[in-house]
N, C-alpha and C positions, 0 to 999 in steps of 0.2 A: 048171296043170301046182305040184304039190310042193315048198314051198323048207320049208324049217328057215330059222328067226331063234332065233340065238344073242345070246345077253345075258350081257355081257362089263363085269370090275370092272376100268377103267382108274386108273389115277391121278386125269386128270380129270374120272371118275366111270361112268357105266351109260352104256351103249352096245347099244341092237338092230340088230341087225348079220343082210342077209341074207345068207341064203347057197341054194349048191347045192348036195340032201344029194348026194354020194360028188363029190366038184368034179374036174373035172378041169383041168388049166392052156388047156383051149378051154374054156372058159365058162363066164362073168361076168354077175352085175348091174349092172344099171346107174339106176342113180341120177341124180333128176332131183328139181332142187330141194330134196334131201336124200331122195328118196322114195326107196323100190325102185320100178321103171318099167317098164326092158324086161331080157329076158331075149339073152344075145348066144350065139353057140355055132359056133368056127368050121370045124366040118365039118357042120353036120347042113348043105347045100348044096341040101336044096327051097330053100330061101326066099330069095329075095335079098339083102335085106340082110344076112345069114349071110354069104354066095359073096362080096358087097361087102367087107366085112370084117373076112373071111377075105385078102380081094385089099391091101386094108390095113394089115393089122399082124402079120400071115406071110411072103405076098411082099413086104410096101416092109420086113419087117424094123421094124421100129418097132412101140415100146412101147405098150398100147393106152392105159392116159394120155396119151399124148405123139399120141396121136391126135382121142383125144377134147377133146384143149385145142381142135385145130387145129379138131372141130365145135364148137365153143364162139364160140369167134374167129368164123367165118366166120357161121354160124347164130343165132347172141345169144340164146341155150340156155347150159344149167351140169346139164350133163351128169357124175357123177365115180361112181368106185370108192368103196365105203366103205375106209375106215384101224381095224382099230379103237382099234389107240396107237401114238402116230410115237416112244414108249420105248422096244417094242416089250414092259414090264411088261401081264399080262393074266389076268385069270383070273375062267374062265366058269364062270357059276353058269347056268344054265338054260340049254331048247332045248328046241325042239317044231315038230313037223313043218306046216302049213298052203298050203291050195294057195291062189296066186294065183295072178290074171294076169296077164300081164305081157307085156308085145308086142315080138317085133321094131323094133327100131330104122328108125324111118322112111326108106325111102331114100331118100325128097329130102334128106334131114340127106347123109345118101354118096355123096359123087363120088371116081372115082377121080383128080381130078387138084389133090389132096389136095395 
């Protein structure tokens, strides 16, 4: 999958963030242990884990960060969505397109009863 790796300068230093080019609000790169590992698209229903995330986030009307916190607690893992700057002050330094192998979230981590 092609992703955009953007480097930002913030007050706290330089950060590299992996993003989806032409991102929609239903597409997310999810980090595990501060490294990009998973890709979720709520409307790509060919994949069962995307369907489950669609149900948890969109149908359940919960923010994705809240759903990830519940998954983290239940499975003792560290999933997150990176935030560039807490204060909102950032400057994009460079950006490049790379091909990364991002997998869907494992189905055993997702449960409709979260």
